[in-house]
C-alpha positions as CSV (number, residue, x, y, z in Angstrom):
1,M,41.1,-26.1,-37.7
2,I,41.4,-23.1,-35.4
3,K,37.6,-23.3,-34.7
4,K,38.0,-27.0,-33.5
5,F,40.9,-26.0,-31.4
6,F,39.0,-23.3,-29.6
7,H,36.0,-25.8,-29.0
8,Y,38.4,-28.3,-27.6
9,L,40.0,-25.6,-25.5
10,L,36.5,-24.5,-24.2
11,D,35.4,-28.1,-23.5
12,C,38.7,-28.6,-21.5
13,L,38.1,-25.4,-19.4
14,E,34.5,-26.4,-18.8
15,T,35.4,-29.9,-17.7
16,G,38.2,-28.5,-15.5
17,F,35.8,-26.0,-13.9
18,Y,33.3,-28.6,-13.3
19,T,35.8,-31.0,-11.7
20,I,37.2,-28.2,-9.4
21,C,33.6,-27.4,-8.3
22,L,32.9,-31.1,-7.8
23,V,36.0,-31.6,-5.6
24,L,35.1,-28.4,-3.5
25,S,31.6,-29.5,-3.2
26,N,32.8,-32.8,-1.7
27,G,34.7,-31.0,0.9
28,F,32.2,-28.3,1.6
29,F,29.2,-30.6,2.0
30,F,31.1,-33.4,3.8
31,Y,31.0,-31.7,7.1
32,F,27.3,-31.1,6.9
33,Y,26.9,-34.7,5.9
34,I,29.0,-35.9,9.0
35,I,27.1,-33.6,11.4
36,S,23.8,-34.8,10.1
37,L,24.8,-38.5,10.2
38,F,26.0,-37.9,13.8
39,F,22.5,-36.5,14.9
40,E,20.7,-39.3,12.9
41,K,22.5,-41.9,15.0
42,V,22.0,-40.2,18.3
43,F,18.4,-39.1,18.0
44,K,17.1,-41.8,15.5
45,L,14.8,-39.3,13.8
46,S,13.8,-39.5,10.2
47,I,14.4,-35.7,9.6
48,F,18.1,-36.4,10.3
49,K,18.2,-39.4,8.0
50,K,16.7,-37.1,5.2
51,G,19.3,-34.5,5.9
52,T,22.1,-37.1,5.8
53,N,20.9,-38.4,2.5
54,F,20.5,-34.8,1.1
55,F,24.1,-33.7,2.0
56,K,25.4,-36.9,0.8
57,N,23.8,-36.4,-2.6
58,K,24.9,-32.7,-2.8
59,Q,28.5,-33.8,-2.5
60,K,28.2,-34.9,-6.2
61,D,26.4,-31.8,-7.3
62,P,28.9,-28.9,-8.0
63,V,25.9,-26.6,-9.0
64,A,24.6,-26.6,-5.4
65,F,28.1,-25.5,-4.3
66,L,28.2,-22.7,-6.8
67,M,24.8,-21.4,-5.7
68,I,25.9,-21.3,-2.1
69,V,29.0,-19.4,-3.0
70,L,26.8,-17.0,-5.1
71,V,24.4,-16.4,-2.0
72,L,27.5,-15.8,0.2
73,F,28.9,-13.2,-2.2
74,I,25.6,-11.6,-2.5
75,G,25.3,-11.5,1.4
76,I,28.8,-10.0,1.6
77,F,27.9,-7.3,-1.0
78,L,24.6,-6.3,0.7
79,H,26.3,-6.1,4.1
80,T,29.2,-4.1,2.8
81,Y,27.5,-1.6,0.6
82,L,23.8,-1.7,0.9
83,Y,22.8,-2.1,4.7
84,V,21.0,0.7,6.2
85,D,21.3,0.1,10.0
86,N,22.9,2.7,12.2
87,T,22.7,5.6,9.7
88,E,22.9,8.5,12.1
89,I,20.8,11.6,11.4
90,K,22.7,14.8,12.1
91,Y,21.2,18.1,13.4
92,V,22.6,21.6,13.1
93,D,22.0,22.8,16.6
94,E,23.0,26.0,18.4
95,E,26.4,24.2,19.4
96,I,27.2,23.6,15.8
97,L,26.1,27.1,14.6
98,K,28.0,29.2,17.0
99,D,31.4,30.6,16.1
100,V,34.0,28.3,18.0
101,T,37.0,30.0,19.4
102,D,40.3,28.2,19.5
103,E,40.0,27.7,23.2
104,E,36.4,26.3,22.7
105,K,37.6,24.1,19.8
106,S,40.2,22.6,22.1
107,T,37.5,21.8,24.6
108,V,35.3,20.2,21.9
109,Q,38.2,18.2,20.7
110,E,39.0,17.0,24.2
111,K,35.4,15.8,24.7
112,T,35.2,14.2,21.3
113,I,38.7,12.9,21.0
114,E,37.8,9.4,22.4
115,S,34.7,8.9,20.2
116,D,36.7,10.1,17.2
117,K,39.4,7.7,18.0
118,E,36.8,5.0,18.2
119,T,35.5,6.1,14.8
120,Y,38.9,5.9,13.3
121,T,39.9,2.5,14.9
122,S,36.5,0.8,14.5
123,N,36.0,-2.2,12.3
124,E,33.6,-0.2,10.0
125,I,35.0,-0.4,6.6
126,N,32.5,2.1,5.1
127,L,34.4,5.5,5.3
128,Y,31.2,7.4,5.0
129,R,29.9,6.0,8.2
130,K,33.1,6.4,10.0
131,F,33.2,10.2,9.2
132,G,29.5,10.5,9.6
133,K,29.9,9.9,13.4
134,M,32.4,12.8,13.8
135,N,31.8,16.2,15.4
136,I,32.2,18.9,12.7
137,N,33.6,21.3,15.4
138,S,36.4,18.9,16.4
139,I,37.7,18.4,12.8
140,S,41.6,19.0,12.3
141,F,42.1,19.9,8.6
142,D,45.8,19.4,9.2
143,E,45.2,15.8,10.2
144,L,42.7,15.2,7.5
145,K,45.0,16.6,4.8
146,S,47.9,14.7,6.1
147,E,46.1,11.5,5.2
148,Y,43.7,12.7,2.4
149,S,45.5,15.4,0.5
150,N,42.6,16.4,-1.6
151,V,40.3,17.4,1.3
152,V,39.2,21.1,1.0
153,S,36.2,21.3,3.4
154,W,33.6,19.6,5.4
155,I,29.8,19.6,5.0
156,M,27.0,18.9,7.2
157,V,23.3,19.1,6.3
158,D,20.6,19.4,9.0
159,G,18.2,16.4,9.4
160,T,20.2,14.0,7.1
161,N,23.3,11.8,7.3
162,V,25.5,14.2,5.4
163,N,28.4,14.9,7.5
164,Y,31.6,14.2,5.4
165,P,34.9,15.7,4.1
166,I,34.7,17.3,0.8
167,V,37.4,16.7,-1.7
168,Q,38.4,18.5,-4.9
169,T,40.7,17.6,-7.9
170,T,41.2,18.8,-11.5
171,D,38.1,17.4,-12.9
172,N,34.6,16.3,-12.0
173,D,34.9,12.7,-13.0
174,F,37.6,11.2,-10.8
175,Y,35.6,11.1,-7.5
176,L,32.6,9.7,-9.2
177,N,34.3,6.3,-9.0
178,H,37.1,6.8,-6.4
179,D,36.8,7.3,-2.7
180,I,38.7,9.7,-0.4
181,T,41.7,7.5,-0.3
182,K,41.9,7.9,-4.2
183,Q,41.2,4.1,-4.6
184,P,38.7,2.9,-7.2
185,K,35.2,2.7,-5.6
186,G,31.8,2.6,-7.1
187,S,30.4,4.7,-4.3
188,G,32.8,7.6,-5.2
189,W,33.0,10.5,-2.7
190,T,31.5,13.8,-2.1
191,F,33.4,16.4,-3.9
192,M,33.5,20.2,-4.9
193,D,33.3,21.3,-8.5
194,Y,36.9,21.6,-10.0
195,R,36.1,25.2,-11.1
196,N,35.3,26.4,-7.7
197,S,37.6,28.3,-5.2
198,V,38.1,26.4,-2.0
199,N,37.5,29.6,-0.1
200,L,33.8,29.5,-1.1
201,D,34.1,33.0,-2.6
202,D,32.4,32.0,-6.0
203,S,28.8,33.2,-6.6
204,N,27.8,29.5,-6.7
205,T,29.8,26.8,-5.2
206,I,28.8,23.2,-6.2
207,F,29.0,20.0,-4.3
208,Y,28.4,16.5,-5.8
209,G,27.7,13.1,-4.3
210,H,26.1,9.8,-5.4
211,N,22.6,9.1,-4.3
212,L,23.5,5.8,-2.6
213,L,20.8,3.2,-1.5
214,N,22.4,2.9,2.0
215,K,21.7,6.6,2.6
216,T,25.4,7.6,2.8
217,A,27.1,10.2,0.4
218,F,24.1,12.3,-0.7
219,G,21.6,9.4,-0.4
220,S,19.8,11.0,2.6
221,L,19.3,14.3,0.9
222,S,16.0,12.7,0.0
223,N,14.9,13.9,3.5
224,V,15.1,17.5,2.3
225,F,12.3,16.7,-0.3
226,T,9.8,15.8,2.4
227,D,7.2,17.8,4.3
228,K,8.7,16.5,7.6
229,W,12.0,18.0,6.8
230,F,10.5,21.3,5.6
231,Q,8.4,21.7,8.7
232,N,10.8,20.4,11.4
233,S,14.3,21.2,10.0
234,N,16.1,24.6,10.6
235,H,17.0,24.3,6.8
236,Y,20.8,24.9,7.7
237,I,23.8,23.5,5.9
238,V,27.3,24.1,7.6
239,V,30.5,24.0,5.6
240,R,33.8,24.2,7.4
241,T,37.0,25.0,5.7
242,P,40.6,25.5,7.2
243,N,39.7,29.2,7.2
244,G,36.4,29.1,9.2
245,K,32.8,28.0,9.3
246,H,30.1,29.0,6.8
247,V,26.4,28.7,7.6
248,Y,23.9,28.5,4.7
249,Q,20.1,28.2,4.7
250,V,18.2,26.4,2.0
251,F,16.1,28.4,-0.3
252,S,15.2,26.0,-3.1
253,C,15.1,22.2,-3.8
254,Y,13.7,20.5,-6.8
255,Y,14.0,17.6,-9.3
256,I,15.1,18.3,-12.8
257,D,16.4,16.6,-16.0
258,P,20.2,16.6,-16.3
259,E,21.3,20.1,-17.4
260,V,24.2,22.5,-17.0
261,Y,22.2,25.7,-16.2
262,Y,22.3,25.3,-12.4
263,L,25.9,24.4,-12.6
264,Q,27.2,28.0,-13.4
265,T,29.7,29.2,-10.9
266,N,30.2,32.9,-11.8
267,F,28.5,35.4,-13.8
268,Y,29.3,38.3,-16.1
269,N,27.2,40.8,-14.4
270,N,24.6,41.3,-11.5
271,N,21.6,41.2,-13.8
272,D,22.5,37.7,-15.0
273,Y,23.1,36.4,-11.6
274,Q,19.8,37.8,-10.3
275,V,17.9,36.1,-13.2
276,F,19.8,32.9,-12.2
277,L,18.8,33.2,-8.5
278,D,15.1,34.0,-9.4
279,T,15.0,30.9,-11.7
280,L,16.4,28.6,-9.1
281,K,14.0,30.0,-6.4
282,G,11.1,29.7,-8.8
283,R,11.9,26.0,-9.4
284,S,11.6,25.1,-5.7
285,N,9.1,22.3,-4.5
286,Y,8.7,24.4,-1.3
287,N,8.4,28.2,-0.5
288,F,11.3,28.8,1.9
289,G,10.5,32.4,2.1
290,L,14.1,33.6,1.7
291,D,15.1,36.5,-0.5
292,V,18.1,35.9,-2.5
293,T,20.1,38.9,-4.1
294,T,23.3,39.4,-6.0
295,S,25.0,40.1,-2.7
296,D,24.5,36.6,-1.6
297,K,26.9,33.6,-2.2
298,I,25.2,30.4,-2.6
299,I,26.0,26.6,-2.7
300,T,24.4,23.8,-4.8
301,L,24.1,20.2,-3.8
302,S,23.6,18.1,-6.8
303,T,22.8,14.2,-6.8
304,C,21.0,11.9,-9.0
305,T,17.3,10.9,-8.7
306,D,16.4,7.5,-7.5
307,D,15.7,6.3,-11.0
308,N,19.2,7.7,-12.0
309,K,17.7,9.6,-14.9
310,G,17.3,13.0,-13.4
311,R,18.9,15.2,-10.6
312,K,18.0,16.1,-7.2
313,V,19.2,19.8,-6.6
314,I,19.4,21.8,-3.4
315,H,20.4,25.4,-3.2
316,A,21.2,27.5,-0.1
317,K,22.5,31.0,0.6
318,M,25.2,32.1,3.0
319,V,23.6,33.6,6.2
320,E,26.7,33.6,8.5
């Protein structure tokens, strides 16, 4: 009896859904039918007659309406999340590297305030792209933290699109599927390991971000794994915090299966730390020619490989 009831309920829902789609398809294709009919009468061409018959018949075909709705949704999704136009490559130049005084910072802010305002007020809904256009030297952490309370720093990687605020919370899971506004978002946000000090004084400070298809987040870190980047980049990564600017130089980049070894943040003794550094350097796809010792502080950038099965890892040591 219950089984028959559920079958009956399912049939009713299916019939109701079909009826709704049929009504919608009548309204949707009606305008195309009228326009085609108008052109048929004006130009007397067979192609418009065929179009008139086509749209007239489609008014009775709810499947065609559903297909168009599906295509529209796919189009909106691709435009919102996957489009790759206007991804701006950032370069760590002398202006970025130099230590900016408060007076110079004010000058920079005055020069960039209009462009930053345009960034905040633009119709761009992708926050990665909004922040990616900003000048790292003009960032006001007071303003950032007033709107995004978990912001702890800002990171910029030479020759990539990486130019974003970094957030931190009490675990390494939340920002995998929440954006900087703390709203659920599959693209997540770039974040610092919850175990790390926001002052960047751990032996190894770790940053995470998704390898997104549209080259936002850490998607453009693929550039680091190319001969072009190795030969033409200055290999610098800049991290700004409310306390100042830190400049790092890449000494290792490689692909590896998921593991926890490179995710150690501090060490019991210098010997363990040196072994760790030598291991990371020995893994590198390129020879960056940098010595790394226990007196160095390093950062690690970690993201997924393109097939989502492994990890792309970049290590850099503090040089300023």
